[in-house]
Backbone bond lengths (Angstrom), bond angles and torsions (degrees), N, CA, C in turn:
res aa  C-N    CA-C-N  psi(-1)  N-CA   C-N-CA  omega(-1)  CA-C   N-CA-C  phi
1 M - - - 1.471 - - 1.523 109.60 -
2 E 1.329 115.22 128.31 1.451 120.15 179.84 1.529 110.57 -71.15
3 E 1.328 116.42 140.02 1.463 121.13 179.92 1.523 109.84 -126.46
4 H 1.343 115.95 137.00 1.463 121.59 179.25 1.523 108.88 -124.88
5 K 1.311 115.80 136.21 1.462 121.83 175.49 1.529 107.87 -96.76
6 V 1.336 117.01 120.65 1.463 121.11 -177.98 1.522 110.10 -126.34
7 K 1.324 115.47 139.77 1.462 121.42 -178.12 1.530 109.96 -91.65
8 I 1.325 116.28 141.29 1.461 121.65 175.56 1.521 108.60 -76.06
9 I 1.338 115.87 124.28 1.467 119.86 -179.15 1.526 112.28 -109.60
10 D 1.337 116.66 -12.46 1.464 120.66 174.59 1.521 107.81 -158.15
11 I 1.321 116.34 142.58 1.460 119.67 179.21 1.520 108.91 -155.37
12 D 1.329 116.25 135.22 1.461 120.28 176.60 1.531 108.17 -155.86
13 W 1.320 115.22 -174.06 1.462 120.55 -179.57 1.521 109.09 -103.35
14 A 1.343 116.31 122.36 1.465 121.11 175.66 1.530 110.30 -77.98
15 T 1.336 116.09 -35.61 1.467 123.57 170.84 1.525 106.42 -139.44
16 H 1.323 116.32 -171.84 1.465 119.68 -178.49 1.529 112.69 -64.26
17 D 1.325 118.13 -21.13 1.475 119.75 -178.85 1.532 112.90 -137.91
18 V 1.317 117.21 22.12 1.468 122.40 178.53 1.524 109.34 -125.48
19 R 1.330 115.60 124.13 1.453 121.95 -179.17 1.524 111.33 -93.63
20 R 1.321 116.40 135.65 1.462 122.55 169.11 1.520 106.28 -103.04
21 I 1.335 116.63 118.67 1.461 121.94 -175.41 1.519 109.63 -122.66
22 V 1.323 116.37 124.17 1.468 122.11 177.04 1.521 108.07 -110.97
23 T 1.346 116.05 128.87 1.459 120.89 -178.30 1.530 110.73 -125.59
24 E 1.306 114.09 169.56 1.460 120.08 169.20 1.532 108.91 -60.22
25 K 1.327 115.46 158.87 1.462 121.05 178.32 1.526 108.68 -118.86
26 P 1.338 117.27 121.02 1.467 119.27 179.41 1.530 111.59 -59.49
27 Q 1.286 116.94 145.47 1.460 121.43 178.81 1.524 110.05 -60.97
28 G 1.331 115.76 130.43 1.455 120.45 178.38 1.514 115.01 81.52
29 Y 1.309 117.82 -1.11 1.473 121.71 -178.18 1.526 108.81 -76.89
30 S 1.323 117.81 128.08 1.463 120.48 -176.72 1.520 111.05 -142.70
31 F 1.324 114.95 157.91 1.462 121.21 -178.98 1.517 108.76 -157.91
32 I 1.317 115.75 168.79 1.461 122.98 175.72 1.527 107.47 -106.44
33 P 1.354 119.15 136.81 1.460 119.96 178.63 1.532 111.77 -49.77
34 G 1.331 115.29 131.12 1.458 121.15 -176.25 1.518 112.16 104.33
35 Q 1.338 116.98 -15.45 1.458 119.95 179.79 1.523 111.18 -83.63
36 A 1.337 115.18 168.87 1.457 121.75 -174.40 1.525 110.65 -137.36
37 T 1.318 115.24 174.79 1.457 121.77 172.75 1.516 108.05 -145.73
38 E 1.325 116.94 165.74 1.456 120.59 173.97 1.521 108.49 -88.77
39 V 1.321 115.56 133.61 1.463 122.12 -175.51 1.524 109.66 -122.61
40 A 1.327 115.72 137.38 1.462 121.93 173.10 1.527 108.16 -131.41
41 I 1.324 115.96 159.40 1.462 121.79 177.55 1.525 108.14 -92.75
42 N 1.326 116.23 130.98 1.460 120.27 -177.19 1.533 110.83 -82.97
43 K 1.329 114.31 69.22 1.460 122.09 175.89 1.530 108.25 -138.01
44 P 1.332 118.00 150.97 1.475 120.70 -178.49 1.524 111.69 -52.25
45 G 1.324 114.55 131.31 1.453 120.72 179.17 1.515 114.64 85.83
46 L 1.336 117.66 -6.40 1.467 120.71 -177.87 1.523 113.82 -119.77
47 Q 1.344 116.92 -8.79 1.476 119.54 -174.91 1.521 112.98 -61.74
48 E 1.321 118.29 -29.55 1.462 121.07 -179.04 1.526 112.86 -96.63
49 E 1.314 116.48 -1.02 1.471 120.93 -179.22 1.524 108.98 -88.41
50 R 1.322 116.28 79.13 1.466 121.71 -175.45 1.527 111.22 -88.61
51 R 1.329 114.24 141.68 1.460 120.87 176.00 1.522 108.84 -133.43
52 P 1.339 118.03 143.53 1.472 119.77 179.79 1.522 111.48 -80.29
53 F 1.337 116.14 128.42 1.459 121.61 176.44 1.525 109.53 -135.34
54 T 1.320 114.76 144.02 1.460 121.72 -178.97 1.520 110.98 -86.90
55 F 1.317 116.58 143.43 1.459 120.52 172.10 1.528 108.86 -71.74
56 T 1.327 117.42 133.99 1.465 119.44 171.68 1.532 110.61 -107.26
57 S 1.315 116.60 -3.67 1.468 121.38 171.19 1.528 108.81 -81.40
58 L 1.324 115.49 173.48 1.462 121.18 174.51 1.521 109.24 -100.51
59 N 1.314 116.53 157.32 1.461 120.30 -178.55 1.523 112.14 -61.13
60 D 1.323 116.52 -31.11 1.471 120.35 -178.84 1.528 112.96 -79.18
61 D 1.314 118.06 -11.28 1.460 120.76 -178.49 1.523 111.06 -66.22
62 E 1.307 114.98 151.05 1.467 120.43 -179.09 1.524 111.65 -68.49
63 N 1.344 116.48 -32.08 1.458 121.60 -177.72 1.518 110.94 -121.62
64 L 1.326 116.22 170.67 1.456 122.00 174.32 1.521 109.40 -97.26
65 E 1.323 116.02 145.73 1.460 120.83 174.66 1.520 109.35 -129.00
66 F 1.330 115.72 135.99 1.460 122.80 172.96 1.522 108.04 -122.66
67 T 1.323 116.14 144.84 1.462 121.98 177.35 1.522 106.27 -123.88
68 I 1.336 116.19 107.25 1.460 121.56 -164.17 1.522 111.24 -124.90
69 K 1.322 116.03 126.96 1.463 120.47 176.12 1.522 109.63 -78.99
70 V 1.325 115.62 136.23 1.466 122.07 179.83 1.521 108.52 -96.42
71 Y 1.321 115.54 118.13 1.457 121.25 177.67 1.525 109.01 -105.54
72 E 1.314 116.76 134.87 1.461 120.12 176.27 1.523 108.63 -126.65
73 P 1.351 119.31 139.10 1.482 123.49 -7.02 1.529 111.08 -83.76
74 D 1.281 116.24 125.71 1.461 123.33 173.68 1.519 106.43 -150.93
75 G 1.301 117.07 115.93 1.453 121.47 -170.26 1.505 115.24 -48.78
76 V 1.343 117.07 -48.87 1.461 119.86 -173.06 1.524 111.71 -75.85
77 T 1.342 118.06 -55.71 1.467 117.54 -176.91 1.525 110.91 -68.91
78 E 1.320 118.17 -27.73 1.456 119.92 175.21 1.531 109.98 -62.85
79 E 1.339 115.68 -39.54 1.472 119.70 177.03 1.529 111.23 -69.45
80 I 1.329 116.47 -32.99 1.466 119.97 176.52 1.521 109.93 -60.72
81 G 1.319 116.90 -34.24 1.452 120.97 177.43 1.517 113.44 -64.98
82 K 1.334 117.30 -16.21 1.471 121.87 -178.60 1.526 112.91 -101.88
83 L 1.336 117.46 -4.18 1.463 120.23 -175.84 1.520 112.24 -66.11
84 K 1.329 115.18 156.82 1.462 121.15 178.92 1.523 109.32 -142.18
85 I 1.328 115.70 168.33 1.460 121.25 178.00 1.529 109.35 -56.34
86 G 1.329 115.81 134.58 1.462 121.55 -179.30 1.509 112.99 100.70
87 D 1.339 117.92 -22.37 1.465 120.21 174.29 1.530 108.95 -68.09
88 E 1.325 115.90 163.48 1.465 120.46 -175.89 1.526 112.08 -121.02
89 L 1.323 114.44 145.99 1.456 122.51 172.07 1.516 108.98 -114.06
90 L 1.322 115.37 156.03 1.463 122.27 172.93 1.519 107.33 -110.70
91 I 1.322 117.32 120.37 1.464 120.62 178.77 1.520 109.12 -115.95
92 H 1.318 115.19 157.85 1.462 120.43 -171.64 1.523 111.20 -128.55
93 D 1.315 116.65 -157.49 1.458 120.98 -177.40 1.530 111.17 -62.75
94 V 1.316 115.25 151.33 1.462 122.11 175.28 1.525 108.72 -81.03
95 W 1.328 116.35 143.30 1.469 118.51 179.18 1.529 110.64 -140.63
96 G 1.313 114.11 165.68 1.457 128.79 -173.05 1.502 120.83 -25.97
97 A 1.334 116.50 -84.04 1.466 122.95 -172.52 1.532 110.45 55.48
98 I 1.346 117.66 -143.62 1.463 121.54 -174.07 1.530 110.10 -105.44
99 Q 1.313 116.17 132.93 1.464 119.91 178.23 1.530 110.12 -122.28
100 Y 1.312 115.33 142.96 1.459 122.58 -177.81 1.522 110.68 -71.87
101 K 1.334 115.54 131.14 1.460 121.14 -179.68 1.523 113.07 -115.73
102 G 1.321 116.22 -15.28 1.454 120.36 -178.65 1.513 110.12 157.18
103 P 1.337 118.18 171.60 1.460 122.09 -176.33 1.529 112.14 -54.52
104 G 1.334 114.96 144.45 1.448 118.18 -179.91 1.511 113.33 178.53
105 Y 1.328 113.95 -156.27 1.453 122.81 -175.34 1.524 109.24 -113.89
106 F 1.322 115.35 123.85 1.454 121.32 175.96 1.527 107.72 -97.37
107 I 1.311 116.44 124.52 1.468 121.57 -178.98 1.518 107.92 -116.93
108 A 1.344 116.68 116.46 1.462 120.33 -173.91 1.514 111.23 -133.52
109 G 1.314 114.27 147.31 1.460 121.22 172.71 1.514 108.99 -121.23
110 G 1.334 117.70 120.66 1.459 121.78 175.84 1.518 113.48 55.86
111 A 1.353 114.90 -130.47 1.465 120.58 -177.75 1.524 112.37 -67.67
112 G 1.325 117.41 -6.62 1.459 120.73 175.07 1.514 112.98 -64.19
113 V 1.326 116.74 -10.16 1.472 120.13 179.71 1.528 112.06 -74.33
114 T 1.340 118.47 -14.75 1.466 119.62 -170.18 1.534 114.87 -56.91
115 P 1.348 121.19 -43.34 1.468 117.18 177.82 1.524 112.90 -64.88
116 F 1.322 116.31 -26.86 1.466 119.94 -179.62 1.528 111.38 -75.20
117 I 1.322 117.53 -25.23 1.465 120.56 -179.36 1.530 110.33 -61.22
118 A 1.346 115.95 -50.00 1.465 119.09 179.69 1.528 111.09 -64.49
119 I 1.328 116.67 -40.18 1.470 119.94 179.71 1.528 110.38 -62.00
120 L 1.326 117.01 -46.52 1.464 120.52 -178.14 1.526 111.50 -68.80
121 R 1.325 117.00 -36.52 1.470 119.44 175.85 1.525 110.97 -62.19
122 Q 1.336 115.99 -40.17 1.461 119.74 179.26 1.525 110.67 -68.26
123 L 1.326 116.96 -40.60 1.458 120.37 178.38 1.531 110.70 -61.33
124 K 1.336 116.25 -40.94 1.467 119.49 178.05 1.529 110.34 -63.71
125 K 1.316 116.63 -45.46 1.461 120.72 -179.66 1.525 111.29 -59.41
126 D 1.339 115.77 -37.69 1.462 121.06 -177.98 1.531 113.33 -86.60
127 G 1.337 116.37 -5.05 1.461 119.72 -178.61 1.511 113.51 73.94
128 N 1.343 117.18 30.93 1.469 121.12 -175.21 1.523 113.43 -121.23
129 V 1.325 117.91 29.05 1.468 121.01 -177.35 1.526 112.11 -72.03
130 D 1.330 117.21 -32.14 1.468 120.62 -175.17 1.524 111.15 -53.43
131 G 1.334 114.84 138.84 1.460 120.11 177.79 1.507 113.64 92.90
132 N 1.327 116.50 0.52 1.466 120.51 179.77 1.520 110.97 -114.21
133 K 1.328 115.89 146.52 1.462 122.26 179.71 1.533 108.50 -139.48
134 L 1.343 116.16 141.08 1.463 121.45 177.53 1.522 109.61 -113.63
135 L 1.333 116.08 121.65 1.462 123.25 172.43 1.525 106.21 -102.37
136 F 1.327 116.41 110.58 1.465 121.73 -166.94 1.530 109.64 -123.36
137 S 1.337 115.79 114.73 1.459 121.90 -178.71 1.525 111.00 -103.29
138 N 1.335 115.68 134.40 1.464 121.90 175.63 1.521 109.37 -138.98
139 K 1.326 116.06 162.55 1.467 119.58 177.99 1.521 110.65 -70.23
140 K 1.362 116.59 -51.40 1.450 121.96 -177.96 1.532 109.91 -135.98
141 A 1.320 116.28 165.37 1.467 120.48 -179.02 1.525 111.27 -60.44
142 E 1.319 117.57 -34.53 1.463 121.01 -178.87 1.523 112.53 -66.22
143 D 1.326 117.09 -14.33 1.465 121.40 -178.30 1.524 113.51 -88.82
144 I 1.314 118.85 -9.25 1.466 121.53 -173.34 1.529 110.38 -72.84
145 I 1.313 115.73 119.89 1.468 122.10 -178.21 1.530 110.00 -83.87
146 Y 1.351 115.89 128.94 1.467 122.92 174.95 1.527 112.70 51.99
147 E 1.322 115.68 43.72 1.466 119.92 -177.07 1.525 112.35 -57.94
148 D 1.326 117.38 -48.11 1.467 120.01 -177.22 1.525 111.71 -62.39
149 E 1.321 116.89 -41.90 1.471 120.07 -179.98 1.523 110.94 -65.82
150 L 1.328 116.41 -41.95 1.466 119.72 179.72 1.528 111.04 -64.49
151 K 1.332 116.46 -36.80 1.471 119.54 175.96 1.526 110.43 -64.47
152 D 1.328 115.68 -39.43 1.461 120.11 179.90 1.528 110.88 -64.64
153 I 1.325 116.99 -38.65 1.466 121.35 -178.59 1.525 111.40 -73.65
154 L 1.330 116.59 -44.85 1.461 120.83 -167.61 1.520 115.08 -106.44
155 G 1.327 117.65 -19.43 1.459 119.05 -177.69 1.519 111.84 58.21
156 N 1.328 116.84 -128.54 1.467 121.47 -178.35 1.524 113.33 -71.21
157 N 1.314 117.22 -6.78 1.464 120.34 177.51 1.524 112.39 -91.12
158 L 1.333 116.52 14.08 1.459 121.97 168.54 1.522 107.27 -102.82
159 I 1.332 116.52 115.65 1.455 122.42 -178.98 1.525 108.10 -111.12
160 L 1.334 116.36 113.04 1.466 121.51 -176.68 1.526 110.17 -109.12
161 S 1.335 114.62 131.60 1.457 120.08 179.24 1.524 109.88 -132.76
162 L 1.328 116.27 139.89 1.462 121.83 178.76 1.533 109.37 -112.07
163 T 1.328 115.60 145.25 1.466 119.60 -177.73 1.529 113.06 -107.89
164 R 1.341 117.87 -16.60 1.466 119.84 -177.66 1.524 113.07 -128.73
165 E 1.305 116.61 16.62 1.464 120.79 178.18 1.519 108.84 -148.85
166 D 1.320 115.60 122.59 1.462 120.63 177.79 1.521 107.47 -90.78
167 N 1.331 116.16 103.69 1.457 123.11 -172.83 1.524 108.06 -128.61
168 N 1.309 116.50 128.17 1.476 120.72 -175.52 1.526 113.58 -61.61
169 N 1.323 117.16 -18.64 1.466 120.36 -178.24 1.531 113.49 -84.98
170 Y 1.328 116.73 -4.29 1.464 120.50 -175.61 1.529 109.88 -138.66
171 L 1.323 115.36 160.01 1.460 119.85 170.50 1.528 108.32 -71.39
172 Y 1.318 115.63 161.57 1.469 119.72 -176.90 1.525 110.04 -129.39
173 G 1.330 116.01 136.42 1.455 120.67 174.42 1.517 113.15 117.74
174 H 1.322 114.86 164.05 1.464 121.70 179.05 1.534 109.96 -75.69
175 F 1.317 115.64 153.97 1.457 120.07 174.92 1.532 108.98 -68.97
176 D 1.311 116.60 123.99 1.454 121.28 173.08 1.523 108.82 -129.06
177 K 1.311 115.80 -176.88 1.460 119.36 -175.60 1.530 111.90 -62.77
178 Q 1.318 116.66 -37.69 1.462 120.32 179.51 1.522 110.59 -66.01
179 F 1.337 116.40 -39.63 1.467 120.99 177.81 1.530 109.93 -61.36
180 L 1.327 116.61 -47.44 1.461 120.42 -179.72 1.526 111.28 -60.95
181 K 1.318 116.15 -44.93 1.460 119.66 179.96 1.529 111.34 -59.85
182 G 1.326 116.76 -32.83 1.458 120.65 -178.99 1.520 113.84 -73.42
183 H 1.333 116.90 -15.57 1.468 119.57 -175.99 1.528 113.55 -120.69
184 I 1.323 117.18 -1.17 1.463 120.70 177.00 1.524 108.90 -101.05
185 D 1.324 116.17 123.96 1.461 118.92 177.39 1.523 112.60 -119.18
186 D 1.328 116.47 1.27 1.460 120.08 177.41 1.527 108.49 -147.42
187 Y 1.314 116.00 103.53 1.466 121.33 -174.46 1.528 112.72 -79.45
188 K 1.329 117.24 -0.29 1.460 121.02 179.96 1.526 112.17 -96.73
189 K 1.331 116.19 -5.97 1.467 119.50 -179.92 1.530 110.43 -77.53
190 Y 1.345 115.10 177.19 1.459 120.80 176.26 1.529 110.11 -83.80
191 F 1.336 114.47 152.81 1.458 121.63 177.26 1.530 108.00 -126.45
192 Y 1.336 114.99 112.47 1.461 121.73 -177.34 1.525 108.24 -101.23
193 I 1.325 116.74 127.90 1.467 120.53 -175.46 1.521 110.22 -125.69
194 C 1.349 116.21 131.29 1.461 120.29 172.94 1.524 108.72 -148.81
195 S 1.328 115.39 116.16 1.459 121.13 179.78 1.513 107.87 -165.42
196 T 1.330 116.38 -160.11 1.454 119.97 172.99 1.523 109.08 -64.79
197 A 1.323 116.07 161.31 1.465 120.12 179.12 1.529 110.77 -58.82
198 E 1.326 116.27 -38.40 1.468 121.01 -178.92 1.524 111.77 -65.67
199 M 1.333 116.30 -48.87 1.466 119.54 -179.69 1.522 111.11 -66.65
200 T 1.336 116.83 -38.95 1.463 120.34 179.10 1.521 110.84 -60.17
201 E 1.330 116.39 -45.51 1.461 120.43 179.61 1.527 111.02 -61.70
202 K 1.324 116.77 -42.53 1.459 120.43 179.36 1.527 111.20 -63.22
203 M 1.335 116.25 -43.31 1.461 119.95 -179.52 1.523 111.15 -63.44
204 V 1.328 116.05 -44.62 1.469 120.25 179.94 1.525 110.22 -59.95
205 N 1.317 116.44 -46.31 1.469 119.93 -179.40 1.523 111.49 -62.46
206 M 1.332 116.65 -41.96 1.471 119.34 -179.85 1.521 111.41 -67.27
207 L 1.332 116.51 -40.45 1.466 119.15 178.89 1.523 111.04 -63.18
208 K 1.324 116.81 -40.37 1.465 119.93 178.47 1.524 110.41 -64.81
209 E 1.341 116.80 -38.32 1.461 120.42 177.47 1.528 111.37 -65.23
210 L 1.339 115.62 -27.15 1.467 120.22 177.43 1.525 112.48 -84.26
211 G 1.325 116.20 0.09 1.460 120.53 175.37 1.516 115.30 93.71
212 I 1.329 117.53 14.75 1.460 120.11 179.11 1.527 109.49 -76.49
213 D 1.316 117.07 130.71 1.465 121.58 179.84 1.528 110.90 -69.39
214 D 1.338 115.51 147.49 1.468 120.86 -179.72 1.523 112.38 -55.39
215 D 1.327 117.09 -38.36 1.462 119.84 -175.37 1.535 112.82 -74.88
216 K 1.337 116.24 -3.55 1.468 120.33 176.41 1.533 111.77 -100.78
217 I 1.330 117.10 -2.90 1.452 121.21 179.29 1.522 109.25 -100.92
218 V 1.333 116.79 120.04 1.470 122.12 -174.87 1.521 108.48 -115.81
219 M 1.350 115.62 124.83 1.468 121.89 179.53 1.508 109.53 -131.11
220 E 1.340 116.12 175.28 1.457 120.58 177.08 1.525 110.32 -60.95
221 E 1.314 116.15 139.17 1.469 121.36 179.72 1.512 110.17 -107.25
């Protein structure tokens, strides 16, 4: 497996517990929006602790960007929360994850939105956003990643729902079959899902119950 050492050139907080990290980009390194790589921190005892993270930058960008939720206690992401400009990451080969196949519905829970960020950014750049909708579930408003940018890209086709905060600016409650039926107007489109294993399984089962064909459901590979 090829390994690249990249220096952090910018780092900040996208939300209270999500890091936006911009690094150098190795020469010739390329990926498709929605793809991921294994990332480790280049510090003693952490070089072999690899975790899969999705690129939120575009392939044409000069640098790489990752948007990573910090979980505590968790050795690797907890350390990511302590990183600063000048620290180094180790990145590896690019692999599958989720790839765009055509207009449809993106269904995300929390940090599961990250592969969709790069896809939607690319669609905006190419002028192909029309026909796509994002159903995005979070616990609280403070947890929503890149809310303003997603609103700019999708407008009224950004559907935000909170599960642990009743806020007049957002829908409230977990995604269920009735919720999906209320926001799906074309059952022949693609359905892209990225969330926890539990939520993903529930979404897949509900979509199948609604008559969505297996070949229209796209998940991480």
